[in-house]
Structure formats: structure tokens, C-alpha cells
N, C-alpha and C positions, 0 to 999 in steps of 0.2 A: 387820159383822165387827169383832172387837176384836184389835188388833195390838199386840204388844209389840215395841218397836224399840230395839235396842242400837246406839248410835252415839256417836261423839265429839260432845259438846255445846259445846265450847269456842268462844268467840267468834272465835278466830284460826283455826279449822278450817274449810276450804272444804267438807269433807264434812259437818261439822256444819250449815253453812248449807244445803246440799242437803237434809239430813234435816229441818231446820226447815220448809222450803218444802213438802216432801212431806207432812209431818205435818199442817200446816195445810189442805192440799188434801184429805187423807183425812178430816179432821173436817168439812170443808165438804161432802164427798160422803156424809156420814152415818155414818162409821165411828168407832170409839173408838180412841184411841191412848194407850198408855202408853210414855213415853220412859225409857230406861235409859242413863245416862252410862257410856261404856265407857273414858274416859281413865284413866290410872294414878292411884294414890291421891293423889300430890302435886299433881295438876291438877284434883282434883274440886271445889275451892272457887273456881276461877277463873270469871271472867265467862262467861256462856253465851249462845247464840242464843236467840231467842223460840220457845218451844214451847207447844203448847196447854195443858199442864199442867206443873207443876214436875217436872223429871227425878228419877228415883230413882238412887242410886249403885249401880253394879254389885256392889260389895262389901257391900251390905246384903243378905246372903245369904237371910235368912228372907223378906224382902219380895219379893225378885226371884224366889226359888223359887215363892212363892205365885202370883205373876203368870204365870210361864212354865208352871207345872205345872197350875194349876187355872183360871185366868181367861182367858188368851189363846186366841183361835181360831187365831192364826198368829204366828209369831216371825220377826222380820226382823233381819239383821245387816248394818250398813254397814261394809265392811272395805276398808282401804287399807294401804299399805306403811309403816306407822309404828306400832311396838309401843307407845309411850307413849300414843298416842291410841286404840288398839284392844285394849288388854290385857283388858278386860272381855269382849269378843267371844270371844277365845281361851279364856278361862276357862269360858264357858258353852256354847260351841258343842258340845263333845263330849257334854254332858249333854242338851241340847235342840236337836235339829235344827231348822233354819229356812232361810228364803230368804235368800240372801246377795246384797246389792247390792255388786257387785264393782267397786271404783273403780280398781284397778291390776291389770295383767296380770303384773307382777313383784312378788313378795312376800318377797324375800330379806331385806330389812331387818326386816320384821315377824317372820320366822322366826328371825333372829339374836337378837332381843330375847327371844323366847320360849325359845330354845335354852339360854340361859344357866343356867336352873334345870331343864332337861329334856334333858340331853345323851344319855342312852341312848335314850330315845324318839325324839328328833330324828334320831339316827343311823340308827335303824331306818326312819324315814320317808324319809330321803334315799336309803338303800339300796333300799328297796322301790320307789320311783318312778324312780330315776335310775341305780341300780347302785352297786357298791362304789367304782368309780373316782371317780365324781362325789362320793360321800359323803366319801371320803378328801381330795379336793381342796377341799372347801367352805370349810374354815377356814384355808387356806394363802395368803390374799392380804394384801398389805401395807397396802393402803388401800382406801377405800370405792369409788373409781373403778375400781380393778383388780377388786374383788369383783363389782361390778355387771357389768363387761365379761366377766368370767370365768364368770359363772353365768346371765346373763339368757337365753341360748339353751339351755343344757344343763339347768339346774336352777332354774327361776324360782319354784318352790314354789306355783304356781297350783293344781296338783292337790291339795296338802295342804289348802287351804282348801275347794276346791269338792267334794272327796270327803266332807267333813262337812256339806255343804249339802243340803237337801231340794229346792232349786231355786236358780237363779241369774238375777239381773237384772244385765246389764252394759251398757256404753254405746257400744261400737263392735264391729265384727266382726273386727278384724285379729288379735286374740289368742284368739278364741273356741274354736279347735280343742282346746286343752288343757282348757278348761272342759267341752266336750262329752265329752271322753274320761274325765273324772274325776267329773263330777256325775251321779248316777243319776237325778235328777228333771228337771223342765222347765227350759230355758234360753232366755231372752229377751234380745234386744238392744233397748234402749229408750234414746232420747236423754236425756241427763242433764237434771235439773231445775235451772234456774238463773235468776237475775234480775239486773237492773241498776237499783239504786235511783235514784229521781229525786233530782237533786242540783244545787244552784246553785253553780257554781264562780266566783262573783262575786269581783272584785278585779283589780287591774292585772296584766297579762301583761308582765313585765319582759323577756321574751325573744321578743316577738311577731315580730321579724324573723328569728328562727332556726327551723331545722327541728328539731323536738323529737321524739326517738326514745326509747321507754321499754321497759324490761324489768322485769317484776314477778315477785316471788317469791324464795325463798331462793337466794342467788347461789352457783352451783356449776358444775362443768364441763358438766353436762348441758344447761345453758341457752345454751351456745355464746357467751358474752359475749366471749371472746377472738376469736372469728371475726368478731363484729360490729365490734369495735374495729379489727381488721386490715382489714376491708372498707372502713371509713370512711377509715382511714389511707392506703389505696391510691389514693383519689380526691381530687383537689384540690377539687372542688366540694363533696363531702361534708365534707371537713375544714374548709372555710371556713364552712359554713353549719349544721353539725349540733351540737346539744347532745344527748349520750347520757346518759340518766339510768337509774340502777339503784335500784329500790325493793324492799327485802326484807333479811332477815338475811344478814349476810356475816361470815365469820371474818377476823380481823385479817390473817392471811397472805395471804388471797385479795384483800382490799382493797389491800394493798401491791402485790401482783403485778399486778393490773389497772391500778392507778394508774401504775405504772412502764411498763407496755405502752402505755397511752394517751399518756403523755408522749413516749415513743419515736416514736410514730406521729403526734404533733401533733393528737391527738383531744381535744376538750373533753368530759371525763367528770365527771358528778356522782354520787357514791355517797351515797344518802340513808339507807341502812339501814332498820331496821324502823320503819314509821310506822302511825298508827291508820287506822281505816276511812275517816274523813272526808278525811284527807290523801291516802289512796290513791285515792279516787274523784276528788278534785281533780286529782291527777297524771294519771289516766287521761283525764279530760276535756280537760286541757290538751295532752296529747300529740297530735302530727300523726300519728304512726305507732306501733304497738306491736309489739315483737318477741316472738313466742312460739315461738322455735326450740327444738327438743329433739333431742338425739342422745346416747345412744339414746332412742327413744320407749318409755316404760314404762307410761304410764297409759292407761286405757280412754277417757278424755276429759279435756279441759283446761279447768278452770274459768276460768283467766285468759284463755284465747283466746275462750271463750264470752262472757265479760263484755266484752272488748274489742269483739267483734262486736255485742253488744246495745247498746253505746254508740255504734255506727256508726263505729268506728275502723278504718281500713285496717290489716290485721294481716299480719305476715310470719310464715310457718310453715314447718316442715320438711315436705317432701312424703313423709310416711311415717306409718304407724300411723293413729291417729284423725284426724290432720290431712289425710290423703290422702282421707278420706271426706267432707270438706267440699267443696261445689261450687267448681269452679275459679274462678268469677268473684266469689267471696266473700272470698278472701284472695290474697296473693301467696305462691306456693309455691316454696320453695328446694330445689334439687337437692342432696341430702346427699352425692352423689358428687363435686360440684363446688361446694362450699358457699360459699367466699369470693367466687369470681367471680360466681356466681349471685346471692348476696346484694348484692354491689356493684351489679350491674345493676339489681336490683329497687329498691334504695334511691335510686339516681340517678333512676330513673323517677318514683318517688313524690315525690321532692323537686322535680322540674322540671314535673311534669304535674299541675296542680291538678284537672283533670277526672278523672284516674285515681283520685286519693285519694277524690274524692267518690263516683265510681261504685262503687268497691270497698267503701268504708264503707256506702253505702246498700244495696247488695245483701246485704252481710253482716248488717246490722241487720234487714232484712225476713226473711231466711231464719232467723236465729237466734231472732227473736221468735216465729216460727211453730213452731220445732222443739223448743226446749228448755223445754217446758212442765211445770210441776209437776202440773197437773191430769191430763195424759196419763200422767205417771209414776205418779201415785198409782192410777189405774185399772188400769194394767198390772201394778203391784205386787200389787194385790188379786187380779187374774186369775191371776197366777203363784202366789200363795199358795194359791188354791183348787185349782189343778192339782196343786200339791205335796202338799196334804192328801190328794187323791184317790189319788195315787201312793204315798203313804208306806206303806200296809199291804203293797203288793206289794214295795217296796224292803225292808221289814223281813223279809218272807218270804225274799227272795232272800239277804239277809245271813245269816239263820239257816241256810239250806240250804247256803251256802258254808262257814259255820263247821262244820257237821256233816261235810261232805266233807273239810275240812282236818283235823278231828279223827280221821278214818279214815285219815289219811296221804295224802290226795289234795292236788292243788295246781292251778295254773293250766292245766296240760295237760289234766287231767281235766275241768275246768270248760269248756274250749273244744271239747271233743269233741261231735260231732253227736248221739251217743247220750245225752249229758247235756243238751244244749240243747233238743233236739226236744220232749221232753215239757213243757218249761217255756213253750213258745210259747202255750199256753192262757192265760197271764197277760198 
């Protein structure tokens, strides 16, 4: 099979890393892969992951059209909640249906970026899926945290993307109901493809007497850093022995706020900011424990949690969403309803019980190494693409029939009547 895959290819994109791993497995399994970079124009010249062949830019319209229209047996879109990384996917999806690899169950930020130049159409989408009240409220939030909290349950925009898909592959079950409601083709839950590169973190450990706790990724409210600082600050043994490090982009006002909170609680906090891949892997290998707390949980899977487990690191996670589906003996799960007390108890145990750190990390590594396979992902992606291709003529027929009914003045009520549905069961 020849697959055209639209994805962010940026070196700094975790989704790009997934797409690169899967593309190489697809080629190893005898398939042809054409990679099309989906990041916005200003990012197209940035360093990319390693793909089997040089990626094509999504805005090379003639070449992309030739691939999607005449050369590819299947089209695949890797989609997550970042418009700058997935702009090309949104541009081509309405014209060429394909299987969506859905990395996030909340797509509000993706939608906001697209909405800037598509206001009338975006308003119709919001009203159609969620009603006029949700559509009117959508743009009335003062900041990003309020926006996410105010829309993640009522209007997460999962349906917007999945309704344009011929099939969906996603990576956990917790948010799949909206996918099933909106995608007319096959829907599969497949563990994310990921790896942990071999790396020698040689060099003196200047903090070998300390308990090293690490959080990775863009520093924001969602990662519960304030709760971690507060939990450490409430415990004298944690305060005395813990170095808490943050690795990832952080806005100046957030850096100042967290530094002030740590000072007030007597917590040793090190904010490293954005670092390169080599330094990131070194930080993960040096850490005693990695915090992958999330609230709210928005993603279908967490690349940072998977990477931590692949490195054999005991990992602290929120007992919700994707993380809830991890076996209980592979992570330390934190009760989101009693976050600080639950977190303090877990960290104190991990600090004081060497055997617990070893057993949790070992179980995590064994399970993650077996579960998050790029070869399995590639095989299931091909299977889903074949099913989607088989279903596509029936979906096209149903869409044509619905358009005719609407043209006659009919609507959802007519389409839901038994007299309408019964003759269609033959399909």
C-alpha cells in the first residue's frame, strides 16, 4: 500500500517523532510512504525528524494534489491540538478524506487558530454540533485556562475533525465516545508508537545525595506544577531532600510565579527552560522520579509519560483519562479529588522506599516496551486504512442521500425515522 501521511515533521514535535517511527515501520513492512509536512509556513524550514524520504511541504499544492489524488492508496492525517503544527492537515482534509491519527481528545486550540480566517464557517460548525448557546460562549473567555475549562466538556471540537475522517486511530478509550458519534468509518484504539533512545548520561552527578523530581514539557497550569511545589513544601522530609526541576518552555510571568511559590514553601526549584534532545534525555535519566500530572487530561496518550516508563523511571500520574488505563503497578496514581495530600504521600514513599522505586520503574519499563510498538501501530494503521477504503463508497452514498433529503426540506427528524432508515439497512 502507498500511504500519504500529513504530519508535523518538526524535530521539536512529539507527534512528528511518532509519525517518523511509524513511517519507518511501514516501509520495513513493505509499504511506500510519502510524508507531507503539515506545520505552518514559517516552520517549514526548521529541523525535522528522520523520515524514509524527504517530506513535501503541504503548501506545494500541485505536488501534494498529485500525491493525494492519483498516487496514494490511503491518506493519513496526524492531528493534535496545535494549529501551527497541523495547519496543512486542516487545509487538505476537506478535499481528501483520510484516516486521522487522533492525538488529543480536545481540539479547541486547533479550532481557534483555524477560526481566525473562517469565522462564518466555524460558527456554523459550533452551532451544528453543540448548539447556539455553546457557539455564542465560545469566544468569551479571558485566558487560555478559562477557555479550556469552559469548553472541554461542552465543545471540545473532537467531532469537527472526526466527521471529516474516513476512519480514526486513537490511543486510549476515555474520550472515544465523541469519536464514535462523529466518525462514519472505522475507529480503532491502538497504543501510541514511541521509543526511548539509548543514551549514555555519563558525567558527575552533582546532586547524587538529593531526591531528583522532574517535570517535562511546556510549563502551564495543566501540568500541576503548583500542586507539586505545595506538596513538597508541606513535608519536611521532602523539603530537605528534594530538588524539583522543570524542563520545557515557560513564560516569564509563570517562571516568576513558580519561583515565588517555591521560595515561600522552602522548596528547591530549578527551572531549566527549553533544552535540546540530548540534554532532555540526560535530565530524564538522572531523575529519580518523573511527574506527569495532568488536570484536566486532554490528550489521548502522553508521550512524556511513555518515555519515562520506557526509561524505567517511576512516574507519578493523575488517575484520569489515558493514565487511568495504565496498569496500577506501573505508575504511582494520584487522586485528582485529593491531589496535594495524595501526591505528598506518593512522593514521601518514593523518597524513602528504594525497593518501591525499583519495582514501579521495572514494571513500567517491561509493560511500556511491550505496548508502545511502532510495528504494531503501522500494521493497525494499514488495517484501518483498508477498512476505511472499503467503507468509503457507502459513506459517500449516505452523504449524497442526506444532501438530497435536506434539499427537499428534510432534516435530522426525517433521517431518524424508521421509514427512512429501514431501506438503508441493506448497506
